[in-house]
C-alpha positions in Angstrom: 29.0 -15.5 3.5 30.6 -18.2 1.6 31.5 -17.9 -2.2 29.0 -19.2 -4.8 29.7 -20.4 -8.4 27.6 -17.5 -10.5 25.6 -18.8 -13.6 27.6 -18.3 -17.0 31.0 -18.8 -15.0 33.3 -16.1 -13.9 33.0 -12.6 -15.1 34.9 -9.8 -15.7 35.0 -6.3 -14.5 31.6 -4.3 -14.9 30.1 -1.0 -13.2 27.0 -3.1 -12.5 24.9 0.3 -12.7 21.3 -0.4 -13.8 20.6 2.4 -16.3 17.3 3.9 -17.6 17.4 1.6 -20.7 17.7 -1.5 -18.4 14.7 -0.3 -16.6 12.6 0.3 -19.8 13.5 -3.2 -20.9 12.7 -4.9 -17.7 9.4 -2.9 -17.7 8.7 -4.1 -21.4 9.4 -7.5 -20.7 7.3 -7.5 -17.4 4.4 -6.0 -19.5 4.5 -8.7 -22.1 4.6 -11.6 -19.6 2.0 -9.7 -17.8 -0.3 -10.0 -21.2 0.7 -13.6 -21.8 -0.6 -14.4 -18.5 -3.9 -13.0 -19.3 -4.6 -15.6 -21.6 -4.0 -18.4 -19.2 -6.3 -20.2 -17.1 -5.9 -19.2 -13.4 -5.4 -23.1 -12.4 -2.7 -23.8 -14.9 0.3 -25.3 -13.7 3.6 -24.0 -15.5 6.2 -25.3 -13.0 6.5 -28.7 -11.0 4.1 -29.4 -8.2 7.3 -28.7 -6.0 8.1 -25.4 -7.1 4.3 -24.5 -7.2 3.9 -25.2 -3.6 7.1 -23.1 -2.7 5.3 -20.2 -4.3 2.2 -20.9 -2.8 3.8 -20.8 0.5 5.9 -17.6 -0.2 2.5 -15.7 -1.2 0.9 -17.1 2.0 3.5 -15.1 4.0 2.3 -12.0 6.0 5.7 -10.4 5.1 4.4 -9.0 1.7 7.8 -7.8 0.9 8.8 -11.3 -0.3 6.3 -11.4 -3.1 7.8 -8.4 -4.6 11.0 -10.0 -4.3 10.0 -13.2 -6.3 9.1 -10.9 -9.0 12.1 -8.6 -8.9 14.9 -11.3 -8.5 13.4 -13.5 -11.4 12.7 -10.6 -13.6 16.4 -9.4 -13.0 17.7 -12.6 -14.1 15.3 -13.3 -17.2 16.5 -9.9 -18.5 19.9 -10.3 -17.9 21.0 -14.3 -17.5 24.2 -13.4 -15.8 22.6 -11.7 -12.9 22.8 -13.8 -9.8 19.1 -14.2 -8.7 20.1 -14.4 -5.0 21.7 -11.0 -5.1 20.1 -8.1 -3.2 22.6 -5.5 -2.8 25.8 -4.5 -5.2 28.2 -3.1 -2.7 30.5 -0.2 -3.5 33.6 -1.3 -5.3 32.1 -4.7 -6.4 33.3 -5.3 -9.8 31.3 -8.7 -10.2 28.8 -8.1 -13.2 26.4 -10.9 -11.7 25.6 -8.5 -8.7 23.2 -5.8 -9.0 20.8 -3.4 -7.2 17.7 -5.3 -6.7 16.1 -2.3 -4.8 16.3 0.1 -7.8 14.7 -2.5 -10.0 12.0 -3.2 -7.3 11.3 0.6 -6.8 11.6 2.1 -10.6 10.1 -0.9 -12.2 8.2 -3.9 -10.2 6.3 -1.1 -8.0 5.0 1.2 -10.6 3.8 -1.9 -12.6 2.3 -3.2 -9.7 0.4 -0.2 -9.0 -1.0 0.2 -12.6 -2.5 -3.6 -12.5 -4.4 -2.7 -9.3 -1.9 -3.3 -6.7 -2.7 -6.8 -5.8 0.4 -7.0 -3.5 -0.6 -4.2 -1.4 1.2 -1.1 -2.7 4.5 -0.6 -0.9 6.1 2.4 -2.0 9.7 0.6 -1.8 9.5 -2.8 -0.3 13.4 -3.3 -0.1 13.7 -0.6 2.6 12.3 -2.8 4.7 14.0 -4.9 7.4 13.7 -8.2 5.6 15.9 -6.9 2.4 18.8 -4.9 4.5 21.1 -7.7 3.9 23.1 -8.2 0.7 22.0 -11.9 -0.6 19.0 -14.1 -0.3 21.4 -16.8 1.8 20.7 -18.9 4.8 23.3 -17.0 6.5 20.9 -14.1 7.2 18.0 -16.5 8.3 18.1 -15.3 11.8 17.4 -11.4 10.8 14.3 -12.5 9.5 11.0 -12.5 11.3 9.4 -15.1 9.0 12.2 -17.7 8.9 10.5 -20.5 7.1 9.4 -18.1 4.2 13.1 -16.8 4.0 14.2 -20.4 3.5 11.6 -20.9 0.8 13.0 -18.0 -1.0 16.7 -18.9 -0.8 15.7 -22.3 -2.2 13.9 -20.9 -5.0 16.5 -18.8 -6.2 19.1 -21.4 -5.5 17.1 -23.3 -7.9 16.8 -20.8 -10.5 20.6 -20.6 -10.5 20.9 -24.0 -11.0 18.2 -24.7 -13.7 17.8 -21.3 -15.5 15.7 -23.0 -18.1 13.0 -22.9 -15.1 13.2 -19.1 -14.9 10.7 -17.9 -17.5 7.9 -20.3 -16.7 8.5 -19.8 -13.0 8.0 -16.1 -13.3 5.0 -16.6 -15.4 3.6 -18.8 -12.6 4.2 -16.0 -10.1 2.3 -13.4 -12.1 -0.4 -16.0 -12.6 -0.6 -16.2 -8.7 -0.6 -12.0 -8.7 -3.4 -12.2 -11.6 -5.5 -14.3 -8.8 -4.8 -11.9 -6.2 -6.2 -8.9 -8.2 -9.0 -10.7 -9.5 -9.9 -11.8 -5.4 -10.0 -7.8 -4.8 -13.5 -7.7 -6.2 -15.3 -8.3 -2.8 -18.9 -8.1 -2.4 -20.0 -6.0 0.9 -23.2 -7.6 2.6 -24.5 -3.9 3.8 -27.3 -4.7 6.4 -31.0 -3.6 5.9 -30.5 -1.9 9.4 -27.5 -0.7 11.4 -27.9 0.6 15.1 -25.2 3.3 16.3 -23.9 0.8 18.7 -23.4 -2.0 15.8 -22.1 0.9 13.1 -19.4 1.8 15.9 -18.4 -1.7 16.8 -17.6 -2.8 13.0 -15.7 0.9 12.4 -13.7 0.3 15.5 -12.8 -3.3 14.6 -11.9 -2.2 10.9 -9.4 0.5 12.7 -7.8 -1.9 15.0 -5.6 -3.2 12.0 -2.5 -1.1 11.3 -2.9 0.5 7.8 -0.5 3.8 7.7 -3.7 5.9 8.1 -5.6 4.4 5.4 -8.4 2.6 7.2 -9.0 6.0 9.5 -8.7 8.0 6.3 -11.6 6.0 4.7 -13.7 6.4 7.5 -13.2 10.0 7.8 -14.3 10.1 3.9 -17.5 8.0 4.4 -18.3 10.2 7.6 -18.2 13.4 5.3 -19.9 11.6 2.6 -22.8 10.3 4.6 -23.4 14.0 5.5 -23.6 15.1 1.9 -26.1 12.1 1.5 -28.1 12.8 4.5 -28.1 16.5 4.6 -26.9 17.9 1.1 -24.7 20.2 2.5 -21.7 19.3 -0.1 -22.0 18.7 -3.6 -19.3 16.0 -3.7 -16.6 14.6 -1.2 -13.4 13.4 -2.4 -10.2 11.6 -1.1 -7.7 9.8 -3.0 -4.8 7.0 -2.1 -3.0 7.7 1.4 0.5 7.4 -0.3 -0.3 10.5 -2.2 0.9 13.8 -0.3 -1.5 16.7 -0.2 1.1 19.3 -1.7 2.1 17.0 -4.5 -1.6 16.2 -5.5 -2.8 19.6 -5.4 -5.6 18.6 -2.5 -5.8 20.9 0.8 -6.1 17.6 2.7 -7.0 13.9 2.7 -10.8 14.8 2.5 -12.4 17.5 0.6 -15.7 18.7 0.5 -16.9 20.9 -2.1 -19.9 22.9 -3.2 -20.7 24.6 -6.4 -16.9 23.6 -7.4 -15.4 25.5 -4.3 -13.8 23.8 -1.5 -15.8 24.6 1.5 -14.6 22.2 4.1 -11.2 20.1 4.4 -10.3 17.3 6.6 -6.7 16.1 7.4 -6.5 12.6 8.8 -4.1 11.4 11.3 -4.0 8.2 12.7 -2.3 9.1 15.6 -1.5 11.7 18.5 -1.4 15.3 16.6 1.8 17.0 17.5 2.7 20.7 16.7 4.8 19.9 13.6 1.7 17.9 11.9 -0.5 20.9 12.7 1.9 23.3 10.7 2.0 20.9 7.9 -1.8 20.5 7.5 -2.5 24.2 8.2 0.1 25.2 5.5 -1.3 22.8 2.8 -5.0 24.1 3.6 -3.8 27.9 3.2 -2.5 27.3 -0.4 -5.8 26.2 -1.4 -7.8 29.1 0.3 -9.4 26.7 3.2 -11.7 28.6 5.6 -12.9 25.5 7.6 -10.5 22.9 8.6 -10.7 19.6 10.4 -8.2 17.2 11.5 -9.5 13.9 12.3 -7.0 12.4 14.9 -6.6 9.8 17.5 -5.6 12.3 20.2 -3.3 15.2 20.9 0.2 15.4 22.2 0.0 16.9 25.5 3.4 18.4 25.5 2.0 20.3 22.3 -1.1 21.3 23.2 -0.6 24.9 24.4 1.6 25.4 21.3 -1.3 24.2 19.1 -4.2 26.1 21.0 -1.7 29.3 19.9 -1.7 28.4 16.2 -5.3 27.6 15.9 -6.1 31.2 17.5 -3.6 32.7 15.1 -5.3 31.0 12.1 -8.7 32.2 13.2 -7.5 35.7 13.0 -6.2 35.2 9.4 -9.7 33.9 8.5 -9.4 29.7 8.8 -11.3 27.9 11.4 -9.5 25.0 12.6 -11.0 22.0 14.4 -9.4 19.0 16.1 -11.5 15.9 16.2 -10.9 13.1 18.2 -12.0 10.4 15.9 -14.0 8.0 18.6 -16.3 11.0 19.7 -16.5 12.5 16.4 -17.7 9.3 15.1 -20.4 8.7 17.6 -21.6 12.2 17.5 -22.1 12.3 13.9 -23.2 8.6 13.3 -25.9 9.5 16.1 -26.8 12.9 14.5 -27.5 11.5 10.8 -29.9 8.5 12.1 -30.6 5.2 10.6 -30.5 6.2 6.8 -27.6 8.0 7.5 -25.8 5.0 9.0 -26.9 3.2 5.8 -25.2 6.0 3.5 -22.2 5.6 6.0 -21.5 1.9 5.2 -22.0 2.3 1.7 -19.6 5.4 1.5 -16.9 3.1 3.4 -17.0 0.7 0.3 -17.0 3.5 -2.1 -14.1 5.4 -0.5 -11.8 1.9 -0.4 -12.4 1.7 -4.3 -11.6 5.5 -4.4 -8.3 5.0 -2.5 -7.3 1.8 -4.1 -7.2 -0.1 -0.8 -5.7 -3.5 -0.7 -7.5 -6.5 -1.0 -7.3 -7.4 3.1 -8.9 -4.1 3.7 -11.8 -4.7 1.7 -12.0 -8.4 2.8 -11.9 -7.4 6.3 -14.7 -4.9 6.1 -16.9 -7.5 4.2 -16.4 -9.8 7.0 -17.5 -7.2 9.7 -20.5 -6.5 7.7 -21.6 -9.9 8.1 -21.7 -9.6 11.9 -24.4 -6.8 11.8 
């Protein structure tokens, strides 16, 4: 990579370590700018037309990591002007104070902030560990490593501009946050649930919804909706609960992804696995359920790992002897059966519970948008 001039001239030696105090200062700055953005008109233009168009292209990219990067890199330089907005990694032994660890700033400051304002960017736990960011700098040298090469070039140009024109930094970050505010407001989606829904139509829109990869989130919300529809139709539970797919069962204190309660007690729990179940997954699922004294445990799965089937049967038999019934339910057949049994009124409940579950799980705008479009097809 070629040598570059750094803003502020040549700098002396520095550890370049980002401290907790740095994180606090960065978060305070980000919160202040976000508050300022709330007072602005959505369509307000704070930067040149050219810069705004560049931001538009970045925000249209399917590589969500790039959107986190704009906030992270601009914030780093705004808080400490000596920082190089093009830097992603500070390599070991590098004494250049303009370099910094962008991943730490993103995961410790930007991601928690983004969750708190409604997850308009999609709620990635650590965007900088993804393939696009496994390079040292935003530079054209690394364009060939990128899947979205055009947007990478836009990012490089954006950060080069910031280095050359630091006075544009603050309005550029405000313009970025204004776009994020618009994304958040677009998350309020209206769901055109039909007056009637046949079994075939309900299954068709569900399968179409599940085609998009979501890290298990879409199947989990479907699982929640099925059990919640049972509650509304048959009254066999008092409440059905679920939560964010990113929260581990053990850390959140819940026995599984979907919990069914009656009189305040867990009477049934369902773990959702959007993949073929193997023995390791089953062990973990049962352990979590044991901790909460669950007697009826369902695992909603895509299928079973055939090589582990015998071991899984033995583990299920063993749990029965210890007081837990474990059922492995392949999602396609389970959905077809339940949606037929609950009837047309139950399917109405199911469609409504999908909407409620997406809010409960804080699913990204794209999932809500896709479901709303699918409902229009019924």
